[in-house]
All heavy atoms as an XYZ file, in Angstrom:
822
protein
N      96.190    100.977     99.744
C      95.833    102.259     99.194
C      97.086    102.877     98.570
O      98.134    102.926     99.203
C      95.293    103.145    100.321
C      94.951    104.528     99.891
S      94.057    105.370    101.201
C      95.137    106.732    101.446
N      96.994    103.329     97.344
C      98.123    103.941     96.647
C      98.197    105.416     97.027
O      97.198    106.104     97.097
C      97.954    103.795     95.139
C      99.111    104.336     94.366
C     100.292    103.624     94.303
C      99.030    105.551     93.726
C     101.372    104.108     93.595
C     100.107    106.045     93.023
C     101.271    105.326     92.962
N      99.409    105.886     97.276
C      99.600    107.278     97.664
C     100.752    107.861     96.866
O     101.815    107.266     96.788
C      99.898    107.375     99.160
C      99.683    108.759     99.713
O      99.680    109.726     98.931
O      99.521    108.883    100.925
N     100.532    109.019     96.266
C     101.587    109.644     95.474
C     102.164    110.882     96.149
O     103.063    111.514     95.612
C     101.053    110.019     94.091
O      99.990    110.942     94.222
N     101.667    111.231     97.338
C     102.200    112.374     98.064
C     103.570    112.019     98.640
O     103.744    110.931     99.191
C     101.259    112.781     99.208
C      99.896    113.253     98.744
C      99.984    114.534     97.952
O     100.743    115.430     98.285
N      99.220    114.606     96.875
N     104.552    112.911     98.528
C     105.871    112.626     99.116
C     105.752    112.404    100.632
O     104.961    113.061    101.298
C     106.678    113.893     98.818
C     105.963    114.568     97.719
C     104.516    114.204     97.863
N     106.539    111.453    101.129
C     106.484    111.094    102.544
C     107.905    110.835    103.027
O     108.630    110.030    102.431
C     105.620    109.850    102.717
C     105.183    109.588    104.125
C     104.231    110.377    104.747
C     105.737    108.544    104.854
C     103.811    110.131    106.041
C     105.330    108.294    106.147
C     104.372    109.086    106.733
O     103.974    108.848    108.018
N     108.312    111.520    104.090
C     109.674    111.364    104.585
C     109.737    110.295    105.668
O     108.931    110.281    106.587
C     110.202    112.683    105.153
C     111.660    112.579    105.555
C     112.223    113.869    106.107
O     111.709    114.338    107.135
O     113.166    114.389    105.503
N     110.723    109.413    105.535
C     110.985    108.387    106.540
C     112.445    108.514    106.955
O     113.249    109.133    106.263
C     110.701    106.965    106.010
C     111.509    106.679    104.737
C     109.216    106.772    105.766
C     111.355    105.276    104.196
N     112.786    107.926    108.127
C     114.169    107.984    108.580
C     114.501    106.782    109.426
O     113.626    106.106    109.957
C     114.447    109.288    109.342
C     113.622    109.466    110.583
C     114.091    109.039    111.804
C     112.377    110.065    110.521
C     113.341    109.205    112.959
C     111.616    110.234    111.672
C     112.101    109.802    112.885
N     115.782    106.517    109.538
C     116.285    105.402    110.331
C     116.142    105.759    111.806
O     116.632    106.794    112.240
C     117.754    105.159    109.976
C     118.334    103.938    110.658
O     118.132    103.776    111.884
O     119.003    103.157    109.988
N     115.479    104.929    112.612
C     115.267    105.255    114.021
C     116.541    105.273    114.858
O     116.580    105.910    115.896
C     114.294    104.180    114.510
C     114.424    103.065    113.548
C     114.830    103.673    112.238
N     117.581    104.579    114.417
C     118.844    104.588    115.159
C     119.782    105.680    114.680
O     120.557    106.224    115.450
C     119.524    103.223    115.049
C     118.763    102.122    115.767
C     119.455    100.784    115.668
O     120.683    100.747    115.421
O     118.765     99.764    115.815
N     119.736    105.960    113.400
C     120.579    106.998    112.799
C     119.641    108.012    112.159
O     119.404    107.984    110.949
C     121.531    106.397    111.759
C     122.343    105.266    112.306
N     122.051    103.952    112.044
C     123.423    105.265    113.121
C     122.932    103.175    112.662
N     123.772    103.947    113.331
N     119.115    108.901    112.990
C     118.020    109.763    112.545
C     118.410    110.738    111.447
O     117.544    111.332    110.822
C     117.428    110.538    113.737
O     118.479    111.258    114.384
C     116.777    109.599    114.727
N     119.699    110.928    111.202
C     120.114    111.808    110.114
C     119.938    111.139    108.749
O     119.960    111.799    107.726
C     121.575    112.243    110.299
C     122.539    111.107    110.215
C     123.157    110.643    109.088
C     122.981    110.277    111.277
N     123.950    109.571    109.379
C     123.869    109.316    110.736
C     122.726    110.228    112.650
C     124.488    108.343    111.504
C     123.351    109.256    113.411
C     124.214    108.336    112.828
N     119.749    109.822    108.732
C     119.511    109.107    107.483
C     118.029    109.242    107.130
O     117.170    108.642    107.769
C     119.884    107.628    107.612
C     121.353    107.393    107.807
C     121.630    105.911    107.867
C     123.107    105.626    108.054
N     123.354    104.183    108.107
N     117.746    110.040    106.134
C     116.372    110.327    105.752
C     116.161    110.062    104.270
O     117.082    110.151    103.484
C     116.030    111.779    106.058
C     116.092    112.083    107.531
C     115.817    113.546    107.855
N     115.827    113.718    109.284
C     114.786    113.551    110.077
N     113.631    113.206    109.565
N     114.880    113.723    111.372
N     114.909    109.743    103.942
C     114.560    109.495    102.552
C     113.114    109.918    102.331
O     112.253    109.655    103.169
C     114.721    108.013    102.225
C     114.399    107.662    100.785
C     114.636    106.195    100.535
C     114.414    105.885     99.073
N     114.703    104.496     98.764
N     112.864    110.557    101.215
C     111.494    110.908    100.840
C     111.047    109.925     99.771
O     111.717    109.756     98.750
C     111.425    112.351    100.312
O     111.878    113.234    101.336
C     110.010    112.719     99.933
N     109.932    109.262    100.027
C     109.411    108.273     99.082
C     108.149    108.812     98.420
O     107.420    109.618     98.994
C     109.123    106.922     99.779
C     110.397    106.269    100.245
C     108.166    107.081    100.939
N     107.910    108.351     97.197
C     106.695    108.688     96.456
C     106.197    107.423     95.774
O     106.921    106.428     95.683
C     106.968    109.774     95.389
O     107.994    109.314     94.522
C     107.396    111.085     96.020
N     104.980    107.455     95.302
C     104.389    106.311     94.592
C     104.508    105.027     95.407
O     105.194    104.088     95.022
C     105.022    106.131     93.212
C     104.812    107.346     92.345
O     103.782    108.007     92.432
N     105.781    107.669     91.530
N     103.851    104.989     96.537
C     103.926    103.846     97.434
C     102.526    103.450     97.894
O     101.566    104.181     97.697
C     104.806    104.168     98.647
C     104.348    105.390     99.409
C     103.461    105.284    100.460
C     104.820    106.650     99.062
C     103.039    106.403    101.146
C     104.411    107.772     99.745
C     103.514    107.650    100.793
N     102.433    102.276     98.472
C     101.169    101.781     98.995
C     101.165    101.899    100.511
O     102.180    101.674    101.154
C     100.957    100.308     98.610
C     100.705    100.120     97.144
C     101.748     99.854     96.275
C      99.419    100.229     96.628
C     101.533     99.687     94.923
C      99.188    100.066     95.279
C     100.245     99.794     94.432
O     100.026     99.639     93.093
N     100.028    102.227    101.049
C      99.884    102.291    102.505
C      98.804    101.310    102.945
O      97.896    100.978    102.176
C      99.497    103.706    102.976
O      98.245    104.072    102.385
C     100.557    104.718    102.616
N      98.948    100.875    104.172
C      97.966     99.959    104.738
C      97.860    100.258    106.221
O      98.881    100.320    106.923
C      98.424     98.514    104.532
C      97.470     97.496    105.084
C      97.972     96.099    104.805
C      97.022     95.083    105.382
N      97.481     93.730    105.149
N      96.664    100.448    106.706
C      96.462    100.707    108.119
C      96.748     99.427    108.904
O      96.165     98.376    108.644
C      95.031    101.183    108.375
C      94.788    101.580    109.796
C      93.420    102.172    109.983
C      93.263    102.586    111.434
N      92.029    103.306    111.665
N      97.681     99.525    109.858
C      98.068     98.355    110.634
C      97.430     98.327    112.017
O      97.226     97.262    112.584
C      99.598     98.305    110.771
C     100.358     98.130    109.474
C     101.858     98.150    109.743
C      99.961     96.848    108.770
N      97.140     99.483    112.562
C      96.553     99.527    113.889
C      95.043     99.321    113.791
O      94.351    100.028    113.070
C      96.843    100.850    114.580
C      98.298    101.026    114.928
C      98.558    102.344    115.633
O      97.948    103.344    115.319
N      99.467    102.322    116.571
N      94.558     98.326    114.523
C      93.145     98.007    114.555
C      92.709     97.976    116.013
O      93.371     97.352    116.849
C      92.870     96.640    113.883
C      91.408     96.271    113.961
C      93.348     96.640    112.443
N      91.618     98.635    116.304
C      91.117     98.639    117.678
C      90.602     97.248    118.033
O      89.812     96.656    117.297
C      89.996     99.664    117.833
C      89.568     99.857    119.273
C      88.514    100.927    119.393
C      89.206    102.263    119.274
N      88.352    103.385    119.661
N      91.077     96.730    119.152
C      90.664     95.399    119.600
C      89.748     95.507    120.816
O      88.738     94.818    120.896
C      91.897     94.524    119.912
C      92.698     94.321    118.624
C      91.480     93.188    120.507
C      93.967     93.551    118.784
N      90.103     96.368    121.760
C      89.292     96.569    122.953
C      88.904     98.033    123.080
O      89.687     98.924    122.772
C      90.060     96.150    124.215
C      90.300     94.675    124.306
C      91.512     94.131    123.932
C      89.303     93.832    124.767
C      91.740     92.767    124.005
C      89.515     92.473    124.845
C      90.732     91.935    124.466
N      87.680     98.255    123.542
C      87.221     99.603    123.837
C      86.502     99.558    125.180
O      85.516     98.836    125.341
C      86.284    100.106    122.738
C      85.896    101.545    122.914
C      85.132    102.076    121.708
O      85.075    101.417    120.662
O      84.581    103.168    121.836
N      87.074    100.276    126.143
C      86.526    100.306    127.510
C      86.381     98.900    128.074
O      85.384     98.558    128.713
C      85.194    101.045    127.535
C      85.315    102.497    127.133
C      83.990    103.201    127.183
C      84.162    104.638    126.733
N      82.919    105.374    126.716
N      87.384     98.058    127.807
C      87.405     96.709    128.355
C      86.564     95.700    127.601
O      86.499     94.540    127.983
N      85.916     96.106    126.529
C      85.056     95.207    125.761
C      85.707     94.942    124.405
O      86.151     95.859    123.721
C      83.655     95.826    125.560
C      82.990     96.017    126.913
C      82.798     94.948    124.656
C      81.697     96.785    126.857
N      85.762     93.669    124.021
C      86.354     93.285    122.742
C      85.457     93.782    121.603
O      84.268     93.459    121.553
C      86.515     91.767    122.660
S      87.314     91.221    121.135
N      86.012     94.575    120.705
C      85.266     95.114    119.570
C      85.834     94.583    118.241
O      85.478     95.081    117.176
C      85.283     96.663    119.569
C      84.526     97.208    120.769
C      86.708     97.207    119.529
N      86.675     93.580    118.313
C      87.349     93.037    117.134
C      86.831     91.645    116.834
O      86.733     90.796    117.727
C      88.857     92.988    117.394
C      89.678     92.393    116.287
C      89.900     93.105    115.122
C      90.245     91.138    116.411
C      90.668     92.580    114.095
C      91.018     90.597    115.391
C      91.223     91.320    114.248
O      91.986     90.795    113.239
N      86.486     91.414    115.580
C      86.085     90.072    115.145
C      87.308     89.387    114.553
O      87.764     89.753    113.461
C      84.969     90.143    114.097
C      83.654     90.636    114.673
O      83.378     90.321    115.843
O      82.918     91.343    113.959
N      87.840     88.431    115.272
C      89.042     87.737    114.828
C      88.717     86.831    113.641
O      87.722     86.112    113.656
C      89.609     86.894    115.969
O      90.790     86.263    115.560
N      89.561     86.869    112.594
C      89.336     85.962    111.465
C      89.611     84.517    111.868
O      90.246     84.254    112.894
C      90.333     86.438    110.414
C      91.252     87.381    111.081
C      90.683     87.757    112.401
N      89.144     83.581    111.046
C      89.384     82.173    111.351
C      90.867     81.851    111.142
O      91.602     82.609    110.519
C      88.502     81.265    110.490
C      88.794     81.413    109.011
O      89.729     80.744    108.537
O      88.092     82.203    108.342
N      91.304     80.714    111.671
C      92.722     80.355    111.647
C      93.293     80.205    110.246
O      94.446     80.571    109.990
C      92.965     79.081    112.452
C      92.821     79.218    113.963
C      93.045     77.887    114.648
C      93.786     80.256    114.505
N      92.507     79.699    109.313
C      92.999     79.566    107.937
C      93.288     80.936    107.330
O      94.288     81.113    106.629
C      91.983     78.817    107.071
C      91.973     77.326    107.353
O      93.014     76.806    107.805
O      90.933     76.686    107.117
N      92.446     81.904    107.588
C      92.651     83.261    107.079
C      93.906     83.870    107.688
O      94.710     84.500    106.988
C      91.422     84.146    107.384
O      90.269     83.535    106.797
C      91.590     85.539    106.845
N      94.093     83.683    108.988
C      95.277     84.199    109.668
C      96.544     83.546    109.104
O      97.525     84.215    108.806
C      95.183     83.971    111.190
C      94.034     84.790    111.777
C      96.493     84.301    111.882
C      93.706     84.454    113.225
N      96.514     82.223    108.936
C      97.670     81.486    108.410
C      98.008     81.951    106.994
O      99.165     82.210    106.663
C      97.419     79.983    108.424
C      98.583     79.176    107.916
C      98.424     77.655    107.976
N      97.096     77.158    107.724
C      96.280     76.673    108.674
N      96.662     76.634    109.927
N      95.088     76.237    108.371
N      97.002     82.101    106.154
C      97.232     82.551    104.779
C      97.810     83.957    104.745
O      98.716     84.250    103.958
C      95.941     82.489    103.967
C      95.484     81.068    103.713
O      96.284     80.131    103.732
N      94.195     80.891    103.491
N      97.314     84.829    105.595
C      97.830     86.188    105.656
C      99.299     86.177    106.085
O     100.122     86.882    105.488
C      97.002     87.037    106.623
C      97.539     88.440    106.787
C      97.312     89.401    105.813
C      98.289     88.790    107.903
C      97.817     90.681    105.944
C      98.798     90.075    108.041
C      98.556     91.013    107.064
O      99.068     92.275    107.196
N      99.635     85.387    107.086
C     101.018     85.296    107.555
C     101.932     84.783    106.449
O     103.033     85.313    106.243
C     101.118     84.393    108.776
S     100.399     85.112    110.257
N     101.504     83.770    105.729
C     102.314     83.240    104.623
C     102.519     84.297    103.548
O     103.630     84.438    103.012
C     101.650     82.003    104.022
C     101.770     80.780    104.892
C     101.060     79.569    104.314
O     100.555     79.631    103.164
O     100.996     78.550    105.009
N     101.471     85.042    103.214
C     101.589     86.106    102.208
C     102.606     87.156    102.658
O     103.418     87.626    101.860
C     100.240     86.785    101.978
C      99.237     85.932    101.247
C      97.852     86.564    101.222
O      97.708     87.745    101.628
O      96.911     85.881    100.805
N     102.556     87.526    103.937
C     103.468     88.543    104.440
C     104.900     88.042    104.492
O     105.836     88.776    104.178
C     103.020     89.028    105.824
C     101.675     89.733    105.805
C     101.643     90.879    104.806
O     102.442     91.794    104.877
N     100.708     90.820    103.866
N     105.113     86.804    104.871
C     106.458     86.226    104.895
C     107.029     86.183    103.480
O     108.217     86.433    103.269
C     106.450     84.829    105.547
C     106.218     84.976    107.054
C     107.744     84.073    105.270
C     105.989     83.681    107.779
N     106.187     85.929    102.503
C     106.646     85.873    101.114
C     107.077     87.234    100.573
O     107.708     87.303     99.523
C     105.571     85.268    100.214
C     105.409     83.787    100.442
O     106.353     83.101    100.838
N     104.216     83.278    100.208
N     106.765     88.303    101.276
C     107.203     89.631    100.838
C     108.605     89.964    101.346
O     109.183     90.960    100.915
C     106.238     90.737    101.312
O     106.297     90.846    102.740
C     104.811     90.460    100.860
N     109.144     89.152    102.248
C     110.463     89.415    102.828
C     111.569     88.906    101.919
O     111.399     87.938    101.183
C     110.582     88.748    104.202
C     109.596     89.228    105.260
C     109.709     88.366    106.509
C     109.830     90.683    105.583
N     112.714     89.542    101.992
C     113.885     89.125    101.225
C     114.409     87.798    101.757
O     114.337     87.512    102.957
C     114.988     90.157    101.330
C     114.660     91.499    100.777
C     113.710     91.806     99.844
C     115.285     92.729    101.123
N     113.717     93.149     99.592
C     114.677     93.744    100.373
C     116.300     93.079    102.004
C     115.054     95.075    100.462
C     116.673     94.402    102.091
C     116.059     95.380    101.318
N     114.990     87.006    100.877
C     115.592     85.733    101.277
C     116.683     85.940    102.318
O     116.854     85.129    103.222
C     116.173     85.005    100.070
C     115.088     84.474     99.136
O     113.939     84.305     99.589
O     115.401     84.229     97.956
N     117.427     87.046    102.199
C     118.518     87.340    103.133
C     118.010     87.524    104.563
O     118.721     87.261    105.529
C     119.279     88.597    102.700
C     120.026     88.454    101.406
C     119.156     88.699    100.167
O     117.943     88.967    100.302
O     119.700     88.610     99.062
N     116.784     87.973    104.709
C     116.199     88.174    106.036
C     115.699     86.850    106.608
O     115.735     86.622    107.816
C     115.029     89.194    105.957
C     114.304     89.333    107.278
C     115.542     90.556    105.494
N     115.269     85.971    105.732
C     114.655     84.709    106.169
C     115.654     83.602    106.500
O     115.295     82.638    107.177
C     113.702     84.202    105.087
C     112.490     85.080    104.812
C     111.712     84.535    103.618
C     111.608     85.181    106.033
N     116.895     83.736    106.033
C     117.856     82.654    106.265
C     118.150     82.524    107.768
O     118.146     83.498    108.513
C     119.129     82.881    105.467
C     119.901     84.095    105.864
C     121.100     84.312    104.955
N     121.768     85.555    105.300
C     122.310     86.371    104.437
N     122.295     86.087    103.154
N     122.896     87.474    104.843
N     118.402     81.294    108.207
C     118.646     81.016    109.615
C     120.075     81.361    110.035
O     120.303     81.805    111.150
C     118.353     79.558    109.952
C     116.887     79.248    109.979
C     116.297     78.520    108.964
C     116.090     79.709    111.014
C     114.940     78.239    108.989
C     114.735     79.445    111.048
C     114.162     78.706    110.026
N     121.023     81.129    109.149
C     122.417     81.434    109.465
C     122.765     82.831    108.976
O     122.592     83.136    107.802
C     123.347     80.406    108.825
C     123.215     79.032    109.453
C     124.238     78.065    108.893
O     125.332     78.504    108.484
O     123.933     76.867    108.869
N     123.225     83.660    109.899
C     123.636     85.021    109.588
C     122.563     85.805    108.826
O     122.811     86.320    107.736
C     124.949     84.996    108.789
C     125.600     86.345    108.739
O     125.375     87.189    109.606
N     126.406     86.570    107.730
N     121.352     85.886    109.365
C     120.297     86.611    108.651
C     120.612     88.099    108.560
O     121.228     88.683    109.450
C     119.056     86.364    109.516
C     119.587     86.088    110.864
C     120.913     85.416    110.669
N     120.180     88.685    107.472
C     120.328     90.124    107.275
C     119.341     90.841    108.186
O     118.219     90.385    108.381
C     120.041     90.465    105.813
C     120.276     91.889    105.463
N     121.529     92.417    105.348
C     119.412     92.896    105.209
C     121.435     93.704    105.017
N     120.163     94.010    104.934
N     119.775     91.957    108.751
C     118.896     92.730    109.630
C     117.758     93.337    108.806
O     117.986     93.878    107.727
C     119.686     93.840    110.301
C     118.851     94.658    111.220
C     119.686     95.670    111.948
N     118.809     96.527    112.725
C     119.052     97.773    112.998
N     120.170     98.326    112.605
N     118.205     98.484    113.685
N     116.542     93.234    109.311
C     115.385     93.818    108.637
C     115.224     95.250    109.118
O     114.927     95.492    110.283
C     114.127     93.005    108.938
C     112.924     93.480    108.168
C     112.777     93.141    106.838
C     111.955     94.262    108.762
C     111.693     93.571    106.109
C     110.864     94.706    108.049
C     110.739     94.352    106.722
O     109.659     94.785    106.006
N     115.450     96.194    108.229
C     115.392     97.605    108.595
C     113.970     98.122    108.498
O     113.250     97.803    107.554
C     116.290     98.432    107.674
C     117.747     98.102    107.822
C     118.382     97.257    106.936
C     118.482     98.629    108.867
C     119.716     96.942    107.075
C     119.820     98.322    109.023
C     120.426     97.482    108.121
O     121.745     97.174    108.268
N     113.579     98.910    109.468
C     112.268     99.554    109.451
C     112.487    101.035    109.666
O     113.008    101.459    110.693
C     111.349     98.989    110.562
C     110.018     99.723    110.574
C     111.147     97.502    110.375
N     112.125    101.820    108.675
C     112.199    103.261    108.806
C     110.882    103.763    109.377
O     109.827    103.153    109.183
C     112.468    103.918    107.451
C     113.869    103.612    106.940
O     114.769    103.483    107.774
O     114.039    103.515    105.726
N     110.948    104.876    110.097
C     109.773    105.421    110.762
C     109.407    106.790    110.213
O     110.271    107.532    109.776
C     110.038    105.563    112.270
C     110.456    104.320    113.027
C     110.732    104.661    114.473
C     109.405    103.245    112.920
N     108.124    107.094    110.302
C     107.688    108.455    110.019
C     107.917    109.283    111.283
O     108.125    108.746    112.374
C     106.203    108.472    109.657
O     105.425    108.117    110.784
N     107.877    110.573    111.150
C     108.051    111.457    112.311
C     106.959    111.192    113.347
O     107.235    111.128    114.549
C     108.026    112.922    111.846
C     108.108    113.930    112.974
C     109.492    113.995    113.575
C     109.624    115.191    114.494
N     109.915    114.862    115.854
N     105.728    111.020    112.901
C     104.613    110.773    113.832
C     104.825    109.468    114.611
O     104.608    109.411    115.825
C     103.290    110.736    113.078
N     105.278    108.418    113.929
C     105.504    107.138    114.616
C     106.698    107.231    115.550
O     106.686    106.682    116.652
C     105.697    106.020    113.589
C     105.801    104.605    114.152
C     104.614    104.269    115.035
C     105.930    103.604    113.030
N     107.741    107.927    115.141
C     108.907    108.145    115.997
C     108.492    108.868    117.275
O     108.889    108.481    118.376
C     109.966    108.938    115.251
C     111.099    109.406    116.098
C     111.260    110.637    116.650
C     112.221    108.645    116.539
N     112.409    110.699    117.381
C     113.024    109.487    117.332
C     112.629    107.343    116.330
C     114.203    109.061    117.913
C     113.808    106.929    116.911
C     114.584    107.778    117.692
N     107.698    109.930    117.139
C     107.235    110.695    118.303
C     106.415    109.817    119.247
O     106.580    109.878    120.468
C     106.420    111.914    117.866
C     107.276    112.977    117.198
O     108.514    112.957    117.379
O     106.698    113.840    116.493
N     105.529    109.002    118.684
C     104.716    108.104    119.511
C     105.599    107.106    120.254
O     105.428    106.879    121.453
C     103.696    107.369    118.647
C     102.852    106.314    119.343
C     102.016    106.926    120.471
C     101.969    105.601    118.344
N     106.563    106.530    119.564
C     107.480    105.567    120.193
C     108.233    106.222    121.351
O     108.327    105.660    122.447
C     108.465    105.041    119.157
C     109.533    104.140    119.717
C     110.568    103.808    118.657
C     111.776    103.179    119.304
N     112.906    103.081    118.396
N     108.789    107.404    121.111
C     109.540    108.105    122.150
C     108.657    108.455    123.346
O     109.065    108.315    124.498
C     110.183    109.367    121.578
C     111.335    109.076    120.642
C     112.454    108.318    121.323
O     112.944    108.758    122.382
O     112.845    107.256    120.800
N     107.439    108.892    123.087
C     106.503    109.235    124.163
C     106.212    108.013    125.026
O     106.238    108.081    126.259
C     105.205    109.782    123.564
C     104.153    110.105    124.594
C     102.870    110.590    123.907
C     101.768    110.688    124.923
N     100.569    109.990    124.522
N     105.941    106.878    124.390
C     105.638    105.654    125.136
C     106.844    105.182    125.943
O     106.697    104.735    127.092
C     105.167    104.553    124.179
C     103.818    104.790    123.514
C     103.557    103.735    122.442
C     102.694    104.797    124.540
N     108.043    105.286    125.368
C     109.241    104.887    126.099
C     109.485    105.789    127.310
O     109.855    105.313    128.388
C     110.459    104.902    125.180
C     110.515    103.789    124.137
C     111.650    104.024    123.157
C     110.644    102.434    124.803
N     109.265    107.078    127.140
C     109.443    108.010    128.257
C     108.409    107.766    129.351
O     108.743    107.813    130.542
C     109.379    109.449    127.751
C     110.595    109.837    126.952
C     110.514    111.240    126.389
O     109.576    111.970    126.674
N     111.469    111.582    125.546
N     107.183    107.503    128.974
C     106.137    107.197    129.966
C     106.485    105.945    130.740
O     106.304    105.887    131.955
C     104.778    107.041    129.292
C     104.170    108.326    128.799
C     102.881    108.100    128.026
O     102.451    106.932    127.878
O     102.321    109.096    127.561
N     107.005    104.939    130.054
C     107.377    103.687    130.708
C     108.548    103.907    131.659
O     108.586    103.328    132.740
C     107.716    102.616    129.656
C     107.988    101.271    130.242
C     106.779    100.654    130.924
O     105.648    100.896    130.537
N     107.023     99.862    131.936
N     109.480    104.749    131.265
C     110.657    105.019    132.108
C     110.269    105.723    133.406
O     110.948    105.567    134.425
C     111.674    105.854    131.336
N     109.188    106.487    133.391
C     108.749    107.215    134.564
C     108.026    106.333    135.572
O     107.841    106.726    136.713
C     107.848    108.382    134.162
C     108.538    109.478    133.339
C     107.523    110.522    132.898
C     109.655    110.130    134.140
N     107.623    105.148    135.163
C     106.860    104.247    136.050
C     107.776    103.537    137.001
O     108.882    103.281    136.847
C     106.060    103.242    135.255
C     104.915    103.894    134.520
C     104.123    102.845    133.790
C     102.954    103.507    133.068
N     102.141    102.562    132.385
């Protein structure tokens, strides 16, 4: 889905590093698999999964894919995702 609304992202380790992006594509990554203990997800066949994985790997930079001294793959987070991550980490720490 194409989105032209400005969206701020930031480095999760260096939170002062921020960037506002525009004209980008979004894709929902979270898919419900179980609901109340019952599987509600129809898994695609293995060929579909393999093809999807190959397509996604082909989007990565060569520097990230090399085996010797690979470049770190940076992932910036939205504020909502950062908050969710922190909440889950704090809940886990309390257990």
